[in-house]
C-alpha positions in Angstrom: 34.0 -15.5 8.0 36.9 -13.4 6.9 34.9 -10.4 5.6 37.0 -8.4 8.0 40.0 -9.0 5.7 38.3 -8.2 2.4 38.8 -4.4 2.0 42.0 -5.0 0.0 39.9 -6.4 -2.9 38.1 -3.1 -3.4 41.0 -1.2 -4.9 41.9 -4.1 -7.2 38.4 -4.8 -8.6 36.2 -2.0 -9.6 33.2 -4.1 -10.5 30.6 -4.6 -7.8 29.3 -7.9 -9.1 32.8 -9.2 -9.2 33.4 -8.2 -5.6 30.2 -9.9 -4.6 31.1 -13.0 -6.4 34.6 -13.2 -4.8 33.2 -12.5 -1.3 30.5 -15.1 -1.4 32.7 -17.8 -2.9 35.6 -17.1 -0.5 33.3 -16.9 2.5 31.8 -20.3 1.6 35.3 -21.8 1.8 37.1 -19.8 4.5 35.4 -21.3 7.5 35.8 -24.9 6.5 37.8 -27.3 8.7 40.2 -28.9 6.3 42.4 -30.5 8.9 40.2 -33.0 10.7 37.8 -35.8 9.9 34.3 -36.1 11.3 31.3 -38.4 10.8 28.0 -37.1 9.6 25.2 -39.6 9.9 27.4 -42.4 8.5 29.2 -40.1 6.1 32.8 -39.7 6.9 34.3 -36.2 6.9 36.8 -37.3 4.3 34.2 -38.6 1.9 33.9 -36.7 -1.3 30.9 -34.4 -1.9 32.3 -33.6 -5.4 35.4 -33.9 -7.4 36.5 -30.8 -9.4 39.2 -31.7 -12.0 41.6 -33.6 -9.8 40.6 -31.8 -6.5 38.2 -33.2 -3.9 35.5 -31.3 -1.9 35.1 -33.2 1.3 32.1 -33.5 3.6 34.2 -31.6 6.2 34.6 -28.7 3.9 31.0 -28.6 2.9 29.9 -28.8 6.5 32.0 -25.8 7.4 30.7 -23.9 4.5 27.1 -24.5 5.6 27.9 -23.4 9.1 29.3 -20.2 7.7 26.4 -19.7 5.4 24.1 -20.0 8.4 26.0 -17.4 10.3 25.7 -15.0 7.3 21.9 -15.8 7.0 21.5 -15.0 10.7 22.8 -11.5 10.1 19.6 -10.9 8.1 17.3 -13.2 10.1 18.6 -14.1 13.6 16.0 -16.9 14.0 16.8 -18.9 10.9 17.8 -22.5 11.5 19.9 -24.9 9.5 16.8 -27.0 8.5 15.2 -23.8 7.2 18.3 -22.7 5.3 18.4 -26.1 3.7 14.7 -26.1 2.8 15.3 -22.7 1.1 18.0 -24.3 -1.1 21.0 -23.2 0.9 22.9 -26.5 0.6 22.6 -26.4 -3.2 23.8 -22.8 -3.4 26.8 -23.4 -1.2 27.8 -26.6 -3.1 27.6 -24.6 -6.3 29.7 -21.8 -4.9 32.3 -24.2 -3.6 32.5 -26.0 -6.9 32.8 -22.7 -8.7 35.7 -21.7 -6.4 37.5 -25.0 -7.0 36.8 -24.9 -10.8 38.3 -21.4 -11.2 41.4 -22.4 -9.2 41.9 -25.6 -11.2 41.4 -23.7 -14.5 43.8 -21.0 -13.5 46.5 -23.6 -12.6 45.9 -25.5 -15.8 46.6 -22.3 -17.7 49.8 -21.5 -15.9 48.5 -19.0 -13.4 49.9 -18.9 -9.9 49.4 -16.9 -6.7 52.9 -17.2 -5.2 53.9 -16.6 -1.6 55.3 -13.1 -2.3 52.0 -12.0 -3.9 49.9 -13.4 -1.1 52.3 -11.7 1.4 51.9 -8.4 -0.3 48.1 -8.6 0.0 48.4 -9.5 3.7 50.5 -6.5 4.3 47.8 -4.2 2.8 45.0 -5.4 5.1 44.3 -2.8 7.7 43.1 -5.3 10.3 46.7 -6.5 10.6 48.4 -3.2 11.3 49.6 -2.1 14.7 49.7 1.3 16.4 52.4 2.4 14.1 50.3 1.8 11.0 52.6 -1.0 9.8 52.0 -4.7 9.7 52.3 -6.2 13.1 52.7 -10.0 13.7 51.0 -10.0 17.1 48.0 -8.1 15.7 47.9 -10.5 12.8 47.8 -13.6 15.0 45.2 -12.0 17.3 43.0 -11.2 14.3 43.2 -14.8 13.0 42.4 -16.2 16.5 39.4 -13.8 16.7 38.1 -15.1 13.3 38.9 -18.7 14.1 41.1 -19.4 11.1 44.7 -20.4 10.6 47.5 -18.6 8.7 47.4 -21.4 6.1 43.6 -21.1 5.6 43.9 -17.4 5.2 46.7 -17.7 2.7 44.8 -20.4 0.8 41.7 -18.1 0.6 43.7 -15.1 -0.5 45.5 -17.2 -3.1 42.1 -18.4 -4.4 40.8 -14.9 -4.6 43.8 -13.7 -6.5 43.4 -16.5 -9.0 39.8 -15.6 -9.4 40.8 -12.0 -10.2 43.2 -13.2 -12.8 40.7 -15.5 -14.5 37.4 -13.5 -14.2 38.5 -9.8 -14.3 39.4 -9.6 -18.0 36.0 -11.1 -18.9 34.1 -8.7 -16.7 36.1 -5.5 -17.1 34.4 -3.9 -20.1 30.7 -5.0 -20.4 29.2 -3.6 -23.5 25.6 -4.0 -24.7 25.3 -3.5 -28.5 23.2 -0.5 -29.5 20.7 -2.6 -31.4 20.0 -4.7 -28.2 20.0 -1.6 -26.1 17.4 0.0 -28.4 15.2 -3.1 -27.9 15.5 -2.9 -24.2 14.9 0.9 -24.2 11.7 0.3 -26.3 10.4 -1.9 -23.5 10.5 1.1 -21.1 7.8 2.9 -23.0 5.6 -0.1 -23.8 2.0 -0.4 -22.6 0.3 -3.8 -22.0 -3.4 -4.7 -22.0 -4.9 -7.9 -20.7 -6.6 -9.6 -17.7 -5.6 -11.4 -14.5 -7.9 -13.8 -12.7 -7.3 -15.2 -9.2 -8.6 -18.7 -8.4 -8.5 -18.7 -4.5 -7.4 -21.8 -2.7 -9.8 -21.3 0.2 -12.8 -21.4 -2.1 -11.8 -24.9 -3.1 -10.5 -26.1 0.3 -12.2 -29.2 1.8 -14.6 -28.4 4.6 -14.1 -31.7 6.5 -11.1 -32.2 8.8 -8.4 -34.5 7.6 -8.1 -38.0 9.1 -5.3 -38.5 11.7 -3.4 -40.5 9.1 -3.8 -37.7 6.4 -2.7 -35.1 8.9 0.3 -37.1 10.1 1.4 -37.7 6.6 1.0 -34.1 5.6 2.9 -33.0 8.7 5.8 -35.4 8.0 6.1 -34.2 4.5 6.1 -30.5 5.4 7.8 -30.4 8.8 10.2 -27.7 7.7 7.2 -25.3 7.3 6.4 -25.7 11.0 9.9 -25.3 12.5 9.8 -22.9 15.5 12.9 -20.8 16.4 15.2 -21.5 19.3 13.9 -20.1 22.6 15.8 -19.2 25.8 14.8 -18.0 29.2 16.9 -15.0 30.1 17.4 -14.2 33.8 18.8 -10.7 34.6 19.6 -8.5 37.5 20.4 -4.9 36.9 22.3 -2.5 39.2 23.3 1.1 39.1 23.7 4.0 41.6 20.8 2.6 43.7 22.9 -0.5 44.5 25.6 1.3 46.3 23.4 3.2 48.8 23.9 6.8 50.0 27.3 8.3 49.5 28.8 10.4 52.2 29.0 14.1 51.3 32.5 15.3 50.4 34.2 17.2 53.2 35.1 20.9 53.1 38.8 19.8 52.9 38.1 17.6 49.9 36.3 20.4 48.2 39.1 22.9 48.9 41.7 20.5 47.6 39.8 20.0 44.4 39.4 23.8 44.0 43.1 24.3 44.5 43.9 21.5 42.0 41.6 23.0 39.4 42.4 26.6 40.1 42.8 27.4 36.4 39.2 26.3 35.8 37.8 28.8 38.3 40.2 31.6 37.4 39.0 34.6 35.3 38.9 33.7 31.6 38.6 35.5 28.4 37.8 34.1 24.9 37.5 35.9 21.6 36.2 35.0 18.1 37.7 36.5 15.0 37.2 36.7 11.2 40.3 36.6 9.2 42.0 36.1 5.8 45.6 35.8 4.7 47.3 38.3 2.3 50.6 37.3 0.6 52.5 40.6 1.4 52.7 42.9 4.4 52.2 46.0 2.2 49.0 44.5 0.8 47.7 43.6 4.2 48.3 47.1 5.6 46.5 48.6 2.6 43.5 46.4 3.2 43.5 47.1 7.0 43.4 50.8 6.3 40.6 50.4 3.8 38.5 48.4 6.3 39.2 50.9 9.1 37.9 53.6 6.7 34.5 51.9 6.5 34.6 49.0 4.1 33.5 45.7 5.6 36.2 43.1 6.1 34.1 40.7 4.0 33.7 43.1 1.1 37.4 44.1 1.1 38.4 40.4 1.1 36.0 39.6 -1.7 37.1 42.4 -3.9 40.7 41.5 -3.4 40.1 37.8 -4.3 40.4 36.4 -0.8 38.1 34.2 1.3 37.2 35.1 4.9 37.3 32.5 7.6 35.3 33.0 10.8 36.3 31.1 13.9 34.7 30.1 17.2 35.4 31.6 20.6 38.9 30.7 21.8 41.2 31.6 24.6 44.6 33.1 24.0 46.4 29.8 23.9 43.9 28.1 21.6 43.9 31.0 19.2 47.7 31.1 19.1 47.7 27.4 18.4 45.2 27.8 15.5 46.9 30.9 14.0 50.0 32.4 15.4 51.2 33.9 18.7 51.6 37.3 17.2 48.0 37.4 16.0 46.7 36.1 19.3 48.6 38.8 21.2 47.2 41.6 18.9 43.6 40.2 19.0 43.6 40.1 22.8 45.0 43.6 23.0 42.2 45.0 20.7 38.7 46.0 21.5 35.5 44.3 20.4 34.9 45.0 16.6 38.5 46.3 16.1 40.6 45.4 13.1 44.1 44.5 14.3 47.4 45.3 12.7 48.6 42.7 10.2 50.4 39.7 11.8 52.7 37.3 10.1 51.5 33.8 9.2 53.3 30.9 7.5 51.7 31.8 4.2 51.7 35.6 4.4 50.0 38.1 6.7 46.8 37.9 8.7 44.1 40.6 8.3 41.7 40.1 11.3 38.7 41.6 13.0 37.6 40.9 16.6 34.0 39.7 16.3 33.1 38.7 19.8 34.6 39.1 23.3 33.5 36.8 26.2 34.8 37.5 29.7 34.1 35.1 32.5 35.0 36.5 36.0 36.9 34.4 38.5 34.9 32.3 41.0 35.7 32.0 44.7 35.7 28.7 46.6 32.3 29.5 48.0 30.9 30.2 44.6 32.2 26.9 43.2 31.5 24.8 46.3 28.2 23.3 45.1 29.5 22.4 41.7 32.7 20.8 43.1 30.6 18.9 45.7 28.4 17.5 43.0 31.4 16.5 40.9 33.0 14.7 43.8 29.8 12.9 44.5 29.5 11.7 40.9 33.1 10.5 40.9 32.6 8.6 44.2 29.5 7.0 42.7 31.3 6.0 39.6 34.2 4.6 41.6 31.9 2.6 43.9 30.0 1.2 40.9 33.3 0.2 39.3 34.3 -1.6 42.5 31.0 -3.3 42.7 31.0 -4.4 39.1 34.6 -5.7 39.5 33.6 -7.7 42.5 30.6 -9.2 40.7 32.7 -10.0 37.6 35.2 -11.8 39.9 32.4 -13.8 41.4 30.8 -14.9 38.1 34.3 -15.7 36.7 34.9 -18.0 39.7 31.7 -20.0 39.4 29.1 -18.1 41.4 25.6 -18.4 40.1 23.3 -15.5 39.3 21.1 -16.3 42.2 24.1 -16.3 44.6 25.2 -12.9 43.2 21.7 -11.4 43.4 21.3 -12.6 47.0 24.7 -11.3 48.2 24.2 -7.8 46.8 20.4 -7.7 47.3 19.6 -7.4 43.5 16.2 -8.1 42.1 16.2 -10.8 39.5 13.8 -10.7 36.5 13.0 -13.8 34.4 12.1 -13.4 30.7 10.9 -16.7 29.3 10.6 -17.8 25.6 13.0 -15.2 24.1 13.9 -15.8 20.4 17.1 -14.7 18.8 15.5 -11.6 17.3 14.2 -10.4 20.7 10.5 -11.5 20.3 8.7 -13.4 22.9 7.6 -16.8 21.6 3.9 -17.3 21.0 3.2 -13.7 22.4 2.3 -11.7 19.2 3.6 -8.1 19.2 5.6 -8.6 22.4 9.4 -8.3 22.6 12.1 -7.9 25.3 12.7 -4.5 27.0 15.1 -2.2 25.1 17.7 -2.4 27.9 18.1 -6.2 27.2 18.8 -5.7 23.5 22.6 -5.2 24.0 22.9 -8.6 25.6 20.7 -10.6 23.2 23.4 -11.8 20.9 25.6 -12.9 23.8 22.6 -14.6 25.5 22.2 -16.8 22.4 25.8 -17.9 22.5 26.0 -18.8 26.2 25.6 -22.1 27.9 23.0 -22.5 30.6 23.7 -21.2 34.1 27.0 -19.4 33.2 26.3 -15.8 34.2 28.0 -12.8 32.5 28.3 -9.1 33.3 27.5 -6.4 30.8 27.9 -2.6 31.1 24.8 -1.1 29.5 25.4 2.6 30.2 29.1 3.2 30.8 29.8 3.8 34.4 26.1 4.0 35.3 24.1 0.9 34.6 25.2 -2.8 34.6 23.5 -6.2 34.0 24.4 -9.6 35.3 22.6 -12.3 33.4 22.4 -15.9 32.5 20.2 -18.2 30.4 18.2 -21.3 31.1 15.5 -23.5 29.6 17.2 -23.6 26.1 14.8 -25.1 23.6 16.4 -25.9 20.3 14.8 -24.9 17.0 12.7 -27.8 15.7 9.2 -28.7 14.5 7.1 -29.2 17.6 4.9 -32.3 18.3 1.9 -32.1 16.0 -0.5 -31.8 19.0 1.0 -28.4 19.8 0.3 -27.0 16.4 -2.6 -29.1 15.2 -4.8 -26.0 14.3 -2.0 -24.6 12.1 -1.4 -27.9 10.5 -5.0 -28.4 9.7 -5.2 -24.9 8.1 -2.1 -25.6 6.1 -3.5 -28.9 4.9 -6.8 -27.2 3.9 -4.8 -24.6 1.9 -2.6 -27.2 0.3 -5.6 -29.3 -0.8 -7.4 -26.2 -1.8 -4.4 -25.1 -3.8 -4.4 -28.5 -5.6 -8.1 -28.1 -6.4 -7.7 -24.5 -7.5 -4.8 -25.5 -9.8 -7.1 -28.1 -11.5 -9.7 -25.3 -12.0 -7.1 -22.9 -13.3 -5.8 -25.5 -15.8 -9.3 -26.0 -17.2 -9.7 -22.2 -17.5 -6.3 -22.0 -19.2 -7.2 -24.6 -21.7 -10.5 -22.8 -22.6 -8.6 -19.5 -23.0 -6.0 -21.1 -25.2 -8.8 -22.5 -27.4 -10.2 -19.1 -28.1 -12.5 -18.2 -25.2 -11.9 -14.9 -23.5 -10.7 -15.1 -19.9 -13.8 -13.6 -18.3 -16.1 -16.0 -20.1 -14.0 -19.0 -19.3 -13.9 -18.1 -15.6 -17.7 -17.5 -15.5 -18.5 -20.8 -17.3 -16.2 -22.7 -15.0 -17.7 -21.3 -11.8 -20.0 -18.3 -11.5 -18.7 -17.6 -8.0 -15.3 -16.8 -9.3 -15.3 -13.0 -9.5 -11.7 -11.9 -8.9 -10.8 -10.8 -12.4 -9.0 -7.5 -13.1 -8.5 -5.7 -16.4 -5.0 -4.5 -16.8 -4.0 -1.5 -18.9 -0.6 -0.4 -17.7 2.7 1.0 -19.0 6.0 -0.2 -17.8 6.8 3.3 -16.6 3.7 3.2 -14.3 4.7 -0.3 -13.1 8.1 1.0 -12.0 7.1 4.4 -10.9 7.8 3.6 -7.3 11.2 1.9 -7.0 10.6 1.3 -3.3 7.4 -0.8 -3.9 7.8 -4.4 -4.9 6.1 -5.4 -8.1 3.4 -8.0 -7.5 4.4 -11.4 -9.0 1.4 -11.6 -11.4 2.3 -8.2 -12.9 5.9 -9.2 -13.1 4.8 -12.2 -15.2 2.4 -10.1 -17.2 5.3 -7.9 -18.3 7.5 -10.8 -19.2 5.1 -12.7 -21.5 4.7 -12.7 -25.2 1.6 -11.0 -26.8 -1.4 -13.3 -27.1 -0.1 -15.8 -24.4 -1.8 -17.0 -21.3 0.0 -18.5 -18.3 -0.6 -19.8 -14.8 1.2 -18.6 -11.7 0.9 -20.0 -8.2 0.7 -17.6 -5.3 3.8 -17.8 -3.1 1.7 -18.4 0.0 -0.6 -21.0 -1.5 -3.5 -18.4 -1.5 -4.5 -19.4 -5.0 -3.6 -19.5 -8.7 -3.4 -16.7 -11.1 -4.5 -17.0 -14.7 -2.5 -14.2 -16.6 -3.7 -13.3 -20.0 -1.9 -10.8 -22.2 -3.9 -9.5 -25.1 -1.9 -6.6 -26.6 1.5 -4.9 -26.4 1.9 -1.3 -27.7 5.5 0.0 -28.0 6.9 2.8 -30.0 10.3 2.3 -31.8 13.4 4.0 -30.4 15.5 6.0 -32.9 19.2 5.4 -33.3 21.4 7.7 -31.1 18.5 8.5 -28.7 19.7 9.4 -25.2 17.7 6.6 -23.6 19.8 4.1 -25.5 23.0 5.2 -23.8 21.2 5.3 -20.4 20.0 1.7 -21.0 23.5 0.5 -21.8 24.7 2.0 -18.5 21.8 0.6 -16.5 22.2 -2.9 -17.9 25.9 -3.1 -17.4 25.7 -4.8 -14.0 23.3 -7.4 -15.4 25.6 -8.0 -18.3 28.6 -8.5 -16.0 26.6 -11.1 -14.0 25.7 -12.8 -17.3 29.3 -12.9 -18.5 30.4 -14.2 -15.1 27.8 -17.0 -15.2 28.6 -18.0 -18.8 32.4 -18.0 -18.1 32.0 -20.0 -14.9 29.8 -22.6 -16.7 32.4 -22.9 -19.4 35.1 -23.4 -16.9 33.1 -26.1 -15.1 32.6 -28.0 -18.3 36.3 -27.8 -19.2 37.8 -28.9 -15.8 35.1 -31.5 -15.3 32.7 -31.8 -12.3 31.6 -35.1 -10.6 29.1 -34.9 -7.8 28.4 -37.6 -5.3 24.6 -37.6 -4.9 24.6 -40.1 -2.1 27.1 -38.2 0.0 25.2 -34.9 -0.7 21.9 -36.5 0.5 23.6 -37.9 3.6 25.0 -34.5 4.5 21.7 -32.8 3.8 19.8 -35.2 6.1 22.4 -34.8 8.8 22.4 -31.0 8.7 18.6 -30.9 8.5 18.4 -33.1 11.7 16.8 -36.0 9.9 19.4 -38.6 10.9 
């Protein structure tokens, strides 16, 4: 929630993994409501989720942390729901993060570490979001930023204090990760290794039941797997757009108005001259004069500057005032008195003397009122249109702010209303594959999913040109639909699940045969002659990682993490089947001491080593301060957040 305030950590902690740890842990805590008490499905907000040392983590805090985690997850997937986040292990992750945060704070205080008010104040003063127009800390800006983020001064100070304690505890352990050379050589050796073996797929569909499930079987399966069928929140967006067409025909500007504008902007239509120059600065007037004479004698300005050790700067076309501002009044005067291609007399600068050549001269003749009439008329018409649109949008905004409905606004100003039903938070149209909202509605999408029904708002899509007034209706919360609406999908999922169970049994029998000495191809063929998806693997790790943009398939990832001569099972992530992965042989050449690849490996593995040090230290801190979880309270909170109670 307060990622806005986190830039100050970057200058203090140079380790990316440490920054990530602090941000996630702090974010998990910052949004929690520590002042009130709520009830969650029979669980009081003051009930303990866990006790860390002598400090309590309440249901209120955990509830706030989960709401914040959902907001973060929606930055990646706008349609994700709380039940889906929990099904993916989100509650366990956030509990662990909050426990780690508390444990580090308790450990720090037990060892005499403190984050006093002065230290916290100094950090607040460094946060750019709290600075006013003068660049200094501004109390009003500070309070406004806190209100915008929905946190209090005390919560921010507590969060910053926790972050500072985490720095003091963790930074020394993570500052200098070093992988010993012997270990680095072993890892470097893995880069060049080649592996040989086989991978067989036992497809779930091949063993899926052909008959439909009974109503009881299907109902039980659906109840046990409801989270797999949750559909996203949908809203109907109603919108009326207006632009220049909504204000009708503008009256043409009068001759008097055009004349007045011509007189006001007389400088714009007066004769104008601009010049571009190339120049360099010489420390002394005598040296500058000598170079000017040499250039006038035939040497190019660029060659003369280069041979004398100076660098030429070429500028854009400028009028006299702009050139004087960029260089000096004396140089501008001489440049505008010279001809195209001339080298002017040296002119003084703050650092020496200018040597300059006129590269280009652009002269624009003055324009009479008649010559400028059409241009001025078009400009006045555009200004009138923008003004009329501004007045119209102000009036519409006043109406919606005072309670007028979208229909009333559309009727009053003769605006056409469009209705877009079934819009999801990522802009797709529900149950309409490949279809999404029009691009002009994208800017209002996030707002539309934060609005209440029938409370229209005004949005400026193209500044001064295009506006939208919109509202939402028919809000359908994210949930698993009645089984009748998704029966075909549920039946297919049931078949895959049962097929996966049968395929697993087949894969286990094949695994047992291979481990008893039968080669994989023979074991598969003897189990079922129709199983033909077997692939011989002869691959080096370099080949596997040749394309860093391409994700390594899970069976190959397992293949390259197994011991030689081993055979393992792997379930496909989408229940498409089971893989039997058999590794026959590993060929790897030794890496010599002092080889360049050893140092490269040490550098590449440093972030992983930091993460490992961090995990080990945090586990040790947990054990020392003591952690006591409340499984009943955690389960009650899980059920409440998942909408099960």
